[in-house]
TORBA-678363 format. One line per 8 residues: number of its first residue (from 1); for each residue x, y, z of N, C-alpha, C. Coordinates in Angstrom, 1 decimal. Example, Ala and Ser with C-alpha at 12.3 -4.5 7.8 and 13.67 -1.06 7.14 Angstrom:
BEGIN
1	13.2 -5.7 7.8 12.3 -4.5 7.8 13.2 -3.3 7.8 | 12.8 -2.2 7.1 13.7 -1.1 7.1 12.9 0.0 7.9
# end
This chain:
BEGIN
1	111.4 140.2 109.3 111.3 139.9 107.8 112.2 138.7 107.5 | 111.7 137.8 106.6 112.4 136.6 106.2 113.0 136.9 104.8 | 114.2 136.4 104.6 114.9 136.6 103.3 114.6 135.4 102.4 | 114.3 135.7 101.2 114.0 134.7 100.2 115.3 134.1 99.7 | 115.5 132.8 99.8 116.8 132.2 99.3 116.6 132.0 97.8 | 117.7 132.0 97.1 117.7 131.7 95.7 117.7 130.2 95.5 | 116.7 129.5 95.8 116.6 128.1 95.7 116.6 127.7 94.2 | 117.4 126.7 93.9 117.5 126.3 92.5 116.1 125.9 92.0
9	115.7 126.5 90.9 114.4 126.2 90.3 113.4 127.2 90.8 | 113.6 128.0 91.8 112.6 128.8 92.4 112.3 130.0 91.6 | 113.2 130.5 90.8 113.0 131.7 90.0 112.9 131.4 88.5 | 113.1 130.2 88.1 113.1 129.9 86.7 111.7 129.9 86.1 | 111.5 130.5 84.9 110.2 130.6 84.3 109.7 129.1 84.0 | 108.4 128.9 84.2 107.9 127.6 83.9 106.9 127.7 82.7 | 107.2 127.1 81.6 106.3 127.2 80.4 105.9 125.8 80.0 | 105.9 124.9 81.0 105.5 123.5 80.6 104.1 123.4 80.1
17	103.2 124.2 80.7 101.8 124.1 80.2 101.7 124.4 78.7 | 102.5 125.4 78.3 102.4 125.8 76.9 103.1 124.8 76.0 | 104.0 124.1 76.5 104.8 123.2 75.7 104.3 121.8 75.6 | 103.8 121.3 76.8 103.4 119.9 76.9 102.4 119.5 75.8 | 102.7 118.7 74.9 101.8 118.2 73.9 101.3 119.2 72.9 | 101.9 120.4 72.9 101.4 121.4 72.0 101.9 121.2 70.6 | 101.2 120.3 69.8 101.6 120.1 68.4 102.9 119.2 68.3 | 103.3 118.6 69.3 104.5 117.8 69.3 104.2 116.3 69.4
25	105.0 115.4 68.9 104.7 114.0 69.1 104.9 113.7 70.6 | 104.3 112.6 71.0 104.4 112.3 72.5 105.8 112.2 73.0 | 106.8 111.7 72.2 108.1 111.5 72.7 108.8 112.9 72.9 | 108.3 114.0 72.3 108.9 115.3 72.4 108.3 116.1 73.4 | 107.2 115.6 74.1 106.6 116.4 75.1 107.5 116.8 76.2 | 107.4 118.0 76.7 108.3 118.5 77.8 108.0 117.8 79.1 | 109.0 117.5 79.9 108.7 116.8 81.2 108.0 117.8 82.2 | 107.4 117.2 83.2 106.7 118.1 84.2 107.7 119.1 84.8
33	107.1 120.3 85.0 107.9 121.4 85.6 108.4 121.0 87.0 | 109.6 121.3 87.4 110.0 121.1 88.8 109.0 121.7 89.8 | 108.7 120.9 90.8 107.6 121.3 91.7 107.9 120.9 93.2 | 107.3 121.6 94.1 107.2 121.2 95.5 105.7 120.8 95.7 | 105.5 119.6 96.1 104.2 119.1 96.4 104.0 118.7 97.9 | 102.9 119.2 98.4 102.7 119.0 99.9 101.3 118.3 100.1 | 101.3 117.3 100.9 100.1 116.5 101.2 99.9 116.6 102.7 | 98.7 117.2 103.1 98.4 117.4 104.5 97.2 116.6 104.9
41	97.3 116.0 106.1 96.3 115.0 106.5 95.0 115.7 107.1 | 93.9 115.0 107.0 92.7 115.5 107.7 92.8 115.1 109.2 | 91.9 115.7 110.0 91.9 115.4 111.4 90.4 115.4 111.9 | 90.2 114.7 113.0 88.9 114.7 113.6 89.1 115.5 114.9 | 88.2 116.4 115.1 88.2 117.2 116.4 87.3 116.5 117.4 | 87.8 116.0 118.4 87.1 115.1 119.4 86.5 115.9 120.5 | 86.8 117.2 120.6 86.1 118.0 121.6 87.0 119.1 122.2 | 86.3 120.1 122.7 86.9 121.1 123.5 87.0 120.7 125.0
49	88.1 121.3 125.7 88.2 121.0 127.1 87.4 122.0 127.9 | 87.5 123.2 127.6 86.9 124.3 128.4 86.5 125.5 127.5 | 85.4 125.4 126.7 85.1 126.5 125.8 84.7 127.8 126.5 | 84.3 127.7 127.8 83.9 128.9 128.5 85.0 129.6 129.3 | 86.2 129.0 129.2 87.4 129.6 129.9 87.1 129.7 131.4 | 86.6 128.7 132.1 86.3 128.8 133.5 87.5 129.0 134.4 | 88.7 128.7 133.9 89.9 129.0 134.6 90.7 130.0 133.9 | 90.1 130.7 133.0 90.8 131.8 132.3 91.5 131.6 131.0
57	91.5 130.3 130.6 92.1 130.0 129.3 91.1 129.2 128.5 | 90.7 129.8 127.3 89.6 129.3 126.5 90.0 128.1 125.7 | 89.0 127.3 125.5 89.0 126.1 124.6 89.9 125.0 125.1 | 91.1 124.9 124.5 91.8 123.6 124.7 91.1 122.5 124.0 | 91.7 121.6 123.4 91.0 120.6 122.6 91.8 119.3 122.4 | 91.1 118.3 122.0 91.6 117.0 121.7 91.2 116.6 120.3 | 92.2 116.0 119.6 91.9 115.6 118.2 92.7 114.5 117.8 | 92.4 113.9 116.6 93.0 112.7 116.1 93.2 112.9 114.6
65	94.5 112.7 114.1 94.8 112.8 112.7 94.5 111.4 112.1 | 93.9 111.4 110.9 93.5 110.1 110.3 94.0 110.0 108.9 | 94.2 108.8 108.4 94.5 108.5 107.1 93.3 108.6 106.2 | 93.5 108.6 104.9 92.4 108.5 103.9 91.8 109.8 103.5 | 92.1 110.9 104.2 91.6 112.2 103.9 92.7 113.2 103.8 | 92.9 113.9 102.7 94.1 114.7 102.5 93.8 116.0 101.7 | 94.5 117.0 101.9 94.7 118.2 101.0 96.0 118.1 100.4 | 96.1 118.3 99.1 97.3 118.2 98.4 97.5 119.5 97.5
73	98.6 120.1 97.5 98.9 121.3 96.7 100.3 121.1 96.1 | 100.5 121.8 94.9 101.8 121.7 94.3 102.1 123.2 93.8 | 103.4 123.5 94.0 103.9 124.8 93.6 105.0 124.7 92.6 | 104.9 125.4 91.5 105.9 125.5 90.5 106.1 127.0 90.1 | 107.1 127.3 89.3 107.3 128.7 88.9 106.3 129.1 87.8 | 105.9 130.3 87.8 105.1 130.9 86.8 105.9 131.9 86.0 | 105.5 132.1 84.7 106.3 132.9 83.8 106.2 134.4 84.2 | 104.9 134.9 84.5 104.8 136.3 84.7 104.0 136.6 86.0
81	102.8 136.1 86.1 102.0 136.4 87.3 101.5 135.1 88.0 | 101.1 135.2 89.2 100.6 134.0 89.9 99.4 133.4 89.2 | 99.4 132.0 89.2 98.3 131.3 88.7 97.8 130.3 89.7 | 96.5 130.2 89.9 96.0 129.2 90.8 95.0 128.3 90.0 | 95.4 127.0 90.0 94.6 126.0 89.2 94.0 125.0 90.1 | 92.7 124.6 89.9 92.0 123.7 90.7 91.8 122.4 89.9 | 92.1 121.2 90.5 91.9 120.0 89.8 90.6 119.3 90.0 | 89.8 119.8 91.0 88.5 119.2 91.3 87.5 120.3 91.6
89	86.2 120.0 91.5 85.2 121.0 91.8 85.3 121.5 93.3 | 85.7 120.6 94.2 85.9 121.1 95.6 87.1 122.0 95.7 | 88.1 121.7 94.9 89.3 122.6 94.9 89.0 124.0 94.3 | 88.1 124.0 93.2 87.7 125.2 92.6 87.1 126.2 93.6 | 86.3 125.6 94.5 85.6 126.5 95.5 86.6 127.1 96.5 | 87.9 126.6 96.5 88.9 127.2 97.4 89.9 128.1 96.7 | 89.7 128.4 95.4 90.7 129.2 94.7 90.8 130.6 95.3 | 89.7 131.2 95.6 89.7 132.6 96.2 90.4 132.6 97.5
97	90.2 131.6 98.4 90.9 131.6 99.7 92.3 131.3 99.5 | 92.7 130.4 98.5 94.1 130.2 98.2 94.8 131.5 97.8 | 94.1 132.3 97.0 94.7 133.5 96.5 95.0 134.5 97.7 | 94.1 134.5 98.7 94.3 135.3 99.9 95.5 134.8 100.7 | 95.6 133.5 100.8 96.8 132.9 101.5 98.1 133.3 100.8 | 98.1 133.2 99.5 99.4 133.6 98.8 99.7 135.1 99.0 | 98.7 135.9 99.0 98.9 137.4 99.2 99.4 137.6 100.6 | 98.9 136.9 101.6 99.4 137.0 103.0 100.8 136.5 103.1
105	101.1 135.4 102.5 102.5 134.9 102.6 103.5 135.9 102.0 | 103.1 136.5 100.9 104.0 137.5 100.2 104.2 138.7 101.1 | 103.1 139.1 101.8 103.1 140.3 102.6 104.1 140.0 103.8 | 104.0 138.9 104.4 104.8 138.6 105.6 106.2 138.2 105.3 | 106.5 137.6 104.1 107.8 137.1 103.8 108.6 138.0 102.9 | 107.9 138.9 102.1 108.6 139.7 101.2 109.0 139.0 99.9 | 108.6 137.7 99.7 108.9 137.0 98.5 107.9 137.3 97.4 | 108.3 137.6 96.2 107.4 138.1 95.2 107.5 137.4 93.9
113	108.3 136.3 93.7 108.4 135.6 92.5 107.1 135.0 92.1 | 106.7 135.0 90.9 105.4 134.5 90.4 105.4 132.9 90.6 | 104.2 132.4 91.0 104.1 131.0 91.2 102.9 130.5 90.6 | 102.9 129.2 90.2 101.7 128.5 89.8 101.3 127.5 90.9 | 100.2 127.8 91.5 99.7 126.9 92.6 98.6 126.0 92.1 | 98.8 124.7 92.3 97.8 123.8 91.9 97.2 123.2 93.1 | 95.8 123.3 93.2 95.1 122.7 94.3 94.7 121.3 93.8 | 95.4 120.3 94.1 95.3 118.9 93.5 94.1 118.2 94.2
121	93.9 118.4 95.5 92.9 117.7 96.3 92.6 118.5 97.5 | 91.4 118.6 97.9 91.1 119.4 99.2 90.2 118.5 100.1 | 90.3 118.7 101.3 89.4 118.1 102.3 88.0 118.6 102.2 | 87.0 117.9 102.5 85.6 118.4 102.4 85.5 119.6 103.3 | 84.9 120.7 102.8 84.8 121.9 103.5 83.7 121.9 104.6 | 84.0 122.5 105.7 83.0 122.7 106.8 82.3 121.3 107.2 | 83.2 120.3 107.3 82.7 119.0 107.5 83.3 118.3 108.8 | 84.2 119.0 109.4 84.9 118.5 110.6 86.2 117.9 110.4
129	86.8 118.1 109.2 88.2 117.5 108.9 89.3 118.6 109.1 | 89.0 119.8 109.4 90.0 120.8 109.5 90.5 121.3 108.1 | 89.6 121.4 107.2 89.9 121.7 105.8 90.6 123.1 105.7 | 90.1 124.1 106.4 90.7 125.4 106.3 92.1 125.5 106.8 | 92.3 124.9 107.9 93.7 125.0 108.4 94.7 124.2 107.6 | 94.2 123.0 107.1 95.2 122.2 106.3 95.4 122.8 105.0 | 94.5 123.4 104.4 94.7 124.1 103.1 95.7 125.3 103.3 | 95.5 126.1 104.4 96.4 127.2 104.6 97.8 126.7 104.9
137	97.9 125.7 105.7 99.3 125.2 106.1 100.0 124.5 104.9 | 99.2 123.8 104.1 99.8 123.2 102.9 100.4 124.2 102.0 | 99.6 125.2 101.7 100.1 126.3 100.8 101.2 127.0 101.5 | 101.1 127.3 102.8 102.2 128.0 103.5 103.5 127.2 103.5 | 103.4 125.9 103.8 104.6 125.1 103.9 105.3 125.0 102.5 | 104.4 124.7 101.5 105.0 124.6 100.1 105.6 125.9 99.7 | 105.0 127.1 100.0 105.6 128.4 99.7 106.9 128.6 100.4 | 106.9 128.3 101.7 108.1 128.5 102.5 109.3 127.6 102.0
145	109.0 126.4 101.7 110.0 125.5 101.2 110.5 125.9 99.8 | 109.6 126.3 99.0 110.0 126.8 97.6 111.0 127.9 97.7 | 110.8 128.8 98.7 111.6 130.0 98.8 112.8 129.9 99.8 | 112.9 128.7 100.4 114.0 128.5 101.3 113.8 129.2 102.6 | 112.6 129.4 103.1 112.3 130.2 104.3 112.3 129.2 105.5 | 113.1 129.6 106.5 113.1 128.8 107.8 112.0 129.4 108.7 | 110.8 128.9 108.5 109.7 129.4 109.3 108.9 128.2 109.8 | 108.5 128.2 111.1 107.9 127.0 111.7 106.4 127.1 111.4
153	105.7 126.0 111.7 104.3 125.9 111.3 103.4 126.8 112.2 | 103.6 127.0 113.5 102.8 127.9 114.2 102.9 129.4 113.7 | 104.1 129.7 113.2 104.2 131.1 112.6 103.4 131.1 111.3 | 103.5 130.1 110.4 102.7 130.1 109.2 101.2 130.2 109.6 | 100.8 129.5 110.6 99.4 129.5 111.0 99.0 130.9 111.5 | 99.9 131.6 112.2 99.6 133.0 112.6 99.5 133.9 111.4 | 100.4 133.8 110.5 100.4 134.6 109.3 99.1 134.4 108.5 | 98.5 133.2 108.5 97.4 132.9 107.7 96.1 132.9 108.5
161	96.1 133.3 109.8 94.9 133.4 110.6 94.3 132.1 111.0 | 95.1 131.1 111.2 94.6 129.8 111.6 94.9 129.6 113.1 | 94.2 128.6 113.7 94.5 128.3 115.1 93.9 129.2 116.1 | 92.8 129.9 115.8 92.3 130.9 116.7 91.6 130.2 117.9 | 91.1 129.0 117.7 90.5 128.2 118.8 91.2 126.9 119.1 | 91.4 126.1 118.1 92.0 124.8 118.3 93.4 124.7 117.7 | 94.3 124.0 118.4 95.7 123.9 117.9 95.9 122.5 117.4 | 94.9 121.6 117.4 95.2 120.2 117.0 95.5 120.1 115.5
169	94.9 121.0 114.7 95.2 120.9 113.3 96.6 121.3 112.9 | 97.1 122.3 113.7 98.5 122.8 113.5 99.5 121.7 113.9 | 99.3 121.2 115.1 100.2 120.1 115.6 100.0 118.9 114.8 | 98.8 118.5 114.3 98.6 117.4 113.5 99.3 117.5 112.1 | 99.3 118.7 111.6 100.0 118.9 110.3 101.5 118.5 110.5 | 102.1 118.8 111.6 103.5 118.5 111.8 103.7 117.1 112.2 | 102.8 116.5 113.1 103.2 115.3 113.7 102.2 114.1 113.6 | 101.0 114.4 113.3 100.0 113.3 113.3 99.7 112.9 114.7
177	98.9 111.8 114.9 98.7 111.2 116.2 97.5 111.7 116.9 | 97.3 111.3 118.2 96.3 111.7 119.1 96.9 112.9 119.8 | 96.2 114.1 119.8 96.8 115.3 120.3 95.9 116.0 121.3 | 96.5 116.7 122.2 95.8 117.6 123.2 96.5 118.9 123.2 | 95.7 120.0 123.0 96.3 121.3 123.1 95.7 122.1 124.3 | 96.4 123.2 124.7 96.0 123.9 125.9 95.3 125.2 125.6 | 94.8 125.4 124.3 94.0 126.6 124.0 94.9 127.7 123.6 | 94.5 128.6 122.7 95.3 129.7 122.3 95.6 130.7 123.4
185	96.7 131.3 123.3 97.1 132.3 124.3 96.5 133.7 124.1 | 96.5 134.5 125.1 95.9 135.8 125.0 96.7 136.7 124.0 | 97.9 136.3 123.7 98.7 137.1 122.7 98.4 136.7 121.3 | 97.5 135.8 121.1 97.1 135.4 119.7 97.9 134.2 119.2 | 98.9 133.8 119.9 99.6 132.6 119.4 98.8 131.3 119.4 | 99.1 130.4 118.5 98.3 129.2 118.4 98.5 128.4 119.7 | 97.6 127.5 120.0 97.6 126.8 121.3 98.8 125.9 121.4 | 99.4 125.8 122.6 100.6 124.9 122.8 100.1 123.4 122.8
193	100.9 122.6 122.3 100.7 121.1 122.3 101.1 120.6 123.7 | 100.1 120.0 124.3 100.4 119.4 125.7 100.7 117.9 125.7 | 100.1 117.2 124.8 100.3 115.8 124.7 100.1 115.2 123.3 | 100.9 114.2 123.0 100.8 113.6 121.7 101.1 112.1 121.9 | 100.2 111.2 121.4 100.3 109.8 121.5 100.0 109.1 120.2 | 100.5 108.0 120.0 100.1 107.1 118.9 98.9 106.3 119.3 | 97.9 106.2 118.5 96.8 105.3 118.7 97.3 103.9 118.4 | 96.9 102.9 119.2 97.3 101.5 118.8 97.0 101.2 117.4
201	98.0 100.5 116.7 97.9 100.3 115.3 96.7 99.5 114.8 | 96.2 98.7 115.6 95.1 97.8 115.2 93.7 98.6 115.2 | 93.6 99.6 116.0 92.4 100.4 116.1 92.0 101.0 114.7 | 90.7 101.1 114.5 90.2 101.7 113.2 89.1 102.7 113.5 | 89.0 103.6 112.6 88.1 104.7 112.7 87.0 104.6 111.6 | 85.8 104.4 111.9 84.7 104.5 111.0 84.3 106.0 110.8 | 84.3 106.5 109.6 84.0 107.9 109.4 82.8 108.0 108.6 | 81.8 108.7 109.1 80.5 108.8 108.4 80.3 110.3 107.9
209	80.2 110.4 106.6 80.1 111.7 106.0 78.7 111.9 105.4 | 78.0 113.0 105.8 76.8 113.4 105.2 77.0 114.5 104.3 | 77.0 114.2 103.0 77.4 115.1 101.9 76.3 116.1 101.7 | 75.1 116.0 102.3 74.0 116.9 102.1 74.0 118.1 103.0 | 74.9 118.1 104.0 74.9 119.2 105.0 76.3 119.7 105.2 | 76.4 120.9 105.8 77.7 121.4 106.2 77.6 121.9 107.6 | 78.7 121.8 108.3 78.8 122.3 109.7 78.9 123.8 109.7 | 78.7 124.4 110.9 78.9 125.8 111.1 80.3 126.3 110.9
217	80.5 127.5 110.3 81.8 128.0 110.1 81.7 129.5 110.1 | 82.9 130.2 110.2 83.0 131.6 110.0 82.1 132.4 111.0 | 81.4 133.4 110.5 80.5 134.2 111.3 79.4 133.5 111.9 | 78.8 132.5 111.2 77.7 131.7 111.8 78.2 130.9 113.0 | 79.4 130.4 113.0 80.0 129.7 114.1 80.2 130.6 115.3 | 80.7 131.8 115.0 80.9 132.8 116.1 79.6 133.2 116.8 | 78.6 133.4 115.9 77.3 133.7 116.5 76.7 132.6 117.3 | 76.9 131.4 116.8 76.3 130.2 117.5 77.0 130.1 118.9
225	78.3 130.2 119.0 79.0 130.1 120.2 78.5 131.2 121.2 | 78.3 132.4 120.6 77.9 133.6 121.5 76.6 133.4 122.1 | 75.7 132.6 121.4 74.3 132.5 122.0 74.2 131.4 123.0 | 75.2 130.6 123.1 75.2 129.4 124.1 75.6 129.9 125.5 | 74.9 129.3 126.5 75.4 129.7 127.9 76.8 129.1 128.1 | 77.5 129.6 129.1 78.9 129.0 129.3 78.8 127.6 129.8 | 79.7 126.8 129.4 79.7 125.4 129.9 80.1 125.5 131.3 | 79.4 124.9 132.2 79.7 125.0 133.7 81.1 124.4 134.0
233	81.7 125.0 135.0 83.0 124.6 135.3 83.1 123.1 135.7 | 82.1 122.6 136.4 82.1 121.2 136.8 82.2 120.3 135.5 | 81.5 120.7 134.5 81.5 119.8 133.2 82.8 120.0 132.5 | 83.4 121.2 132.5 84.7 121.3 131.9 85.7 120.5 132.7 | 85.6 120.5 134.0 86.5 119.7 134.8 86.3 118.2 134.5 | 85.1 117.8 134.3 84.8 116.4 133.9 85.5 116.0 132.6 | 85.3 116.9 131.6 86.0 116.6 130.3 87.5 116.5 130.5 | 88.1 117.4 131.3 89.6 117.3 131.5 90.0 116.0 132.2
241	89.1 115.6 133.1 89.4 114.4 133.9 89.3 113.2 132.9 | 88.3 113.2 132.0 88.2 112.1 131.1 89.4 112.0 130.1 | 89.9 113.2 129.7 91.0 113.2 128.8 92.3 112.7 129.5 | 92.5 113.2 130.7 93.7 112.9 131.4 93.8 111.5 132.0 | 92.6 111.0 132.5 92.6 109.7 133.2 91.9 108.5 132.5 | 91.4 108.8 131.3 90.8 107.7 130.5 91.3 107.7 129.1 | 91.1 108.8 128.4 91.5 108.8 126.9 93.0 108.6 126.7 | 93.8 109.4 127.3 95.2 109.3 127.1 95.8 108.0 127.7
249	95.5 107.6 128.9 96.0 106.3 129.4 95.5 105.1 128.5 | 94.2 105.3 128.0 93.7 104.2 127.2 94.5 104.0 125.9 | 94.8 105.1 125.3 95.6 105.1 124.1 97.0 104.6 124.4 | 97.6 105.0 125.5 99.0 104.7 125.8 99.1 103.2 126.1 | 98.1 102.7 126.8 98.2 101.3 127.3 97.4 100.3 126.5 | 96.8 100.7 125.3 96.0 99.8 124.5 94.8 99.3 125.3 | 94.2 100.2 126.1 93.0 99.9 126.9 91.8 100.5 126.2 | 91.3 99.8 125.2 90.2 100.4 124.4 89.0 100.7 125.2
257	88.6 99.9 126.2 87.4 100.2 127.0 87.5 101.5 127.7 | 88.7 101.8 128.3 88.9 103.0 129.0 88.9 104.2 128.1 | 89.5 104.1 126.9 89.6 105.1 125.9 88.2 105.4 125.4 | 87.4 104.4 125.1 86.1 104.6 124.5 85.1 105.3 125.6 | 85.2 104.8 126.8 84.4 105.4 127.8 84.7 106.9 128.0 | 86.0 107.3 127.9 86.3 108.7 128.0 85.8 109.5 126.9 | 86.0 109.0 125.6 85.5 109.8 124.5 84.0 109.9 124.5 | 83.3 108.8 124.9 81.9 108.9 124.9 81.3 109.9 125.9
265	82.0 110.0 127.0 81.5 110.9 128.0 81.8 112.4 127.5 | 82.9 112.6 127.0 83.2 113.9 126.4 82.2 114.3 125.4 | 81.9 113.4 124.5 81.0 113.7 123.4 79.6 113.9 123.9 | 79.2 113.2 125.0 77.9 113.4 125.6 77.8 114.8 126.1 | 78.8 115.2 126.9 78.7 116.5 127.5 78.7 117.6 126.5 | 79.6 117.5 125.5 79.6 118.6 124.5 78.4 118.5 123.5 | 78.0 117.3 123.2 76.8 117.2 122.3 75.6 117.9 122.9 | 75.4 117.7 124.2 74.2 118.3 124.9 74.4 119.8 125.0
273	75.7 120.2 125.2 75.9 121.7 125.3 75.7 122.4 124.0 | 76.2 121.8 122.9 76.1 122.5 121.6 74.8 122.2 120.9 | 74.0 121.3 121.4 72.7 120.9 120.7 71.8 122.1 120.3 | 71.6 123.1 121.2 70.8 124.2 120.7 71.3 125.0 119.5 | 72.6 125.0 119.3 73.1 125.7 118.1 73.2 124.9 116.9 | 73.1 123.5 117.0 73.3 122.7 115.8 72.1 121.8 115.6 | 71.0 122.0 116.3 69.8 121.3 116.0 69.7 119.9 116.6 | 70.5 119.6 117.7 70.6 118.3 118.3 72.0 117.9 118.6
281	72.2 116.8 119.2 73.5 116.3 119.5 74.4 116.1 118.3 | 73.7 115.8 117.2 74.4 115.7 115.9 73.8 116.7 114.9 | 74.7 117.3 114.1 74.2 118.2 113.0 73.3 117.4 112.0 | 73.7 116.2 111.7 73.0 115.4 110.7 72.2 114.3 111.5 | 70.9 114.3 111.3 70.1 113.3 111.9 70.4 111.9 111.4 | 70.8 111.8 110.2 71.2 110.5 109.6 72.5 110.0 110.2 | 73.4 110.8 110.4 74.7 110.4 111.1 74.4 110.1 112.6 | 73.5 110.8 113.2 73.1 110.5 114.6 72.5 109.1 114.7
289	71.6 108.8 113.8 71.0 107.4 113.8 72.0 106.3 113.6 | 72.9 106.6 112.7 74.0 105.6 112.4 74.9 105.4 113.6 | 75.3 106.5 114.2 76.2 106.4 115.4 75.5 105.7 116.5 | 74.2 105.9 116.8 73.5 105.2 117.8 73.5 103.7 117.5 | 73.2 103.4 116.3 73.2 102.0 115.9 74.5 101.3 116.0 | 75.6 102.0 115.6 77.0 101.4 115.7 77.3 101.2 117.2 | 76.9 102.2 118.1 77.2 102.0 119.5 76.6 100.8 120.1 | 75.4 100.5 119.6 74.6 99.3 120.1 75.1 98.0 119.5
297	75.7 98.0 118.3 76.1 96.8 117.6 77.5 96.4 117.8 | 78.4 97.4 118.1 79.8 97.0 118.3 80.0 96.1 119.4 | 80.5 94.9 119.1 80.7 93.9 120.2 81.6 94.2 121.3 | 82.6 95.0 121.0 83.6 95.4 122.0 83.4 96.9 122.4 | 82.3 97.5 122.0 82.1 98.9 122.3 82.7 99.7 121.2 | 82.4 101.0 121.3 83.0 102.0 120.3 83.1 103.3 120.9 | 84.0 104.1 120.5 84.1 105.5 120.9 83.4 106.3 119.8 | 82.3 106.9 120.1 81.3 107.5 119.2 81.2 109.0 119.4
305	81.1 109.7 118.2 80.8 111.1 118.4 80.8 111.8 117.0 | 80.8 113.2 117.1 80.8 114.1 116.0 82.1 114.9 116.0 | 82.7 115.1 114.8 83.9 115.9 114.7 83.5 117.4 114.6 | 83.9 118.2 115.5 83.6 119.6 115.5 82.1 119.9 115.4 | 81.7 120.7 114.4 80.3 121.0 114.2 79.7 120.0 113.2 | 80.4 119.0 112.9 79.9 118.0 111.9 79.8 118.5 110.5 | 79.1 117.9 109.6 78.1 116.8 109.9 78.8 115.4 110.1 | 80.2 115.4 110.0 80.9 114.1 110.1 80.8 113.5 111.4
313	80.5 112.2 111.5 80.5 111.4 112.7 81.7 110.4 112.7 | 82.0 109.9 113.8 83.1 108.9 113.9 82.7 107.8 114.9 | 83.2 106.6 114.7 83.1 105.5 115.6 84.5 104.8 115.6 | 85.2 104.9 116.7 86.5 104.2 116.8 86.3 102.8 117.4 | 86.8 101.8 116.7 86.6 100.4 117.2 88.0 99.8 117.3 | 88.1 98.6 118.1 89.5 98.1 118.3 90.1 97.3 117.2 | 89.4 97.1 116.1 90.1 96.3 115.1 89.5 96.4 113.7 | 90.2 96.1 112.6 89.8 96.2 111.3 88.6 95.3 110.9
321	88.7 94.0 111.4 87.6 93.1 111.1 86.3 93.6 111.7 | 86.3 94.1 112.9 85.1 94.6 113.5 84.6 95.8 112.7 | 85.5 96.7 112.2 85.1 97.8 111.4 84.4 97.4 110.1 | 85.0 96.4 109.4 84.5 95.9 108.2 83.1 95.3 108.4 | 83.0 94.5 109.5 81.7 93.9 109.7 80.6 94.9 110.0 | 80.9 95.9 110.8 79.9 96.9 111.1 79.5 97.7 109.8 | 80.5 98.0 108.9 80.1 98.7 107.7 79.1 97.8 106.9 | 79.4 96.6 106.7 78.6 95.7 105.9 77.2 95.6 106.6
329	77.1 95.5 107.9 75.9 95.4 108.6 75.1 96.7 108.5 | 75.7 97.8 108.5 75.0 99.1 108.4 74.4 99.2 107.0 | 75.1 98.8 106.0 74.5 98.8 104.6 73.3 97.9 104.5 | 73.5 96.7 105.1 72.4 95.7 105.0 71.1 96.2 105.8 | 71.4 97.0 106.9 70.3 97.5 107.7 69.6 98.7 107.1 | 70.1 99.2 106.0 69.6 100.4 105.3 69.9 101.7 106.0 | 71.0 101.8 106.7 71.4 103.0 107.5 72.3 103.9 106.7 | 72.5 103.6 105.4 73.4 104.5 104.6 72.6 105.0 103.4
337	71.7 106.0 103.6 70.9 106.5 102.5 71.8 107.3 101.6 | 71.2 107.8 100.5 72.0 108.6 99.5 72.5 109.8 100.2 | 73.8 110.1 99.9 74.5 111.2 100.5 75.2 110.9 101.8 | 75.0 109.7 102.4 75.7 109.3 103.6 76.7 108.2 103.3 | 78.0 108.5 103.5 79.1 107.6 103.2 79.8 107.1 104.5 | 80.2 105.9 104.5 80.8 105.3 105.7 82.1 104.6 105.2 | 83.3 105.0 105.8 84.6 104.5 105.5 85.3 104.1 106.7 | 86.2 103.1 106.6 87.1 102.7 107.6 88.5 103.1 107.3
345	89.1 103.8 108.3 90.5 104.3 108.1 91.3 104.1 109.3 | 92.6 104.2 109.2 93.5 104.1 110.4 93.8 105.5 110.9 | 94.2 105.5 112.1 94.8 106.8 112.7 96.1 107.0 111.9 | 96.5 108.2 111.8 97.7 108.6 111.0 98.8 109.0 112.0 | 99.9 108.4 112.0 100.9 108.6 113.1 102.0 109.6 112.6 | 101.8 110.3 111.5 102.8 111.2 111.0 102.0 112.4 110.3 | 102.7 113.5 110.2 102.0 114.7 109.6 102.1 114.8 108.1 | 102.2 116.0 107.6 102.2 116.3 106.2 103.5 115.7 105.6
353	103.4 115.4 104.3 104.6 115.0 103.5 104.9 115.9 102.4 | 106.2 116.1 102.1 106.6 117.1 101.1 107.5 116.4 100.1 | 107.3 116.6 98.8 108.2 116.1 97.8 108.7 117.3 96.9 | 110.0 117.3 96.7 110.6 118.4 95.9 111.3 117.8 94.7 | 110.8 118.1 93.5 111.4 117.5 92.3 112.4 118.4 91.6 | 112.8 119.5 92.3 113.7 120.4 91.6 115.1 119.8 91.7 | 115.9 120.1 90.7 117.3 119.6 90.7 118.1 120.2 91.9 | 119.0 119.4 92.4 119.8 119.8 93.5 121.3 119.9 93.1
# end
């Protein structure tokens, strides 16, 4: 059991909502309530190492944390009972899940003081950005910091039921970067982090989002995995070889060609394996067409694929100028229909950020 510290500001009633601008002139409006604000990054899931556990340990995965996509939450004190407030329609859809996370955190920690939780921004749900894990960990870390709890991120993940397959979202929350995990243990603990590298600063990631579709999740995901034949051991070994001898050395040595060749082979193997469950190598046909076109057009090649179950696709290229030129050419070629968005972002070399405005 963890003991709740009497952190300054943690137990004080917050009535700022009732006071701010309520019949008072602007100069007399109450200042914002002291808050803990947590911003957690999105990640791309680049592939599993061994989903069939041919050597006895399931999954293992490789992922990349990126800029430009975040979940943000804020915690302040509430006067009487917990309040959960959503700032966007996407955040509104996560209110029920956020309430379950708060209940689990109280159950595990014993902390019971009323809180006002604001969902300021959320990652697109079921789109390959790790939205569920980042929301859970953002709420968990803000809650723990508010109450002065010394609890690490893997423990928060276990409390909140995250990291059952991939550990890159948990490690990415803490550290950012290019990550490889060894798959969850038989004891239910999140997957251990095996490797973490910084992607070369010049490289850019083109992210294609199909807003008209959602990837598999929850029970549908479990059922889809159960219907697939096991990935043969030789293909799992090929994936691991690509990660160890192409992807990681390519990132470490700024060898884009080697990195891209490794990612492309991993995505080919996994795309073909999961195709029966997702209707093809890409969940979104529009994203698939765009990715094939980008692969053919990129003058220096590209690391192409789908994040998790999609529908988000990615194309990693060696420079910002190339990324911008490819985006412009894709628009001119008519490859971005309504509902399909293409953005250029950098890899993110750090994890979540926390701001605490309480008096010290």
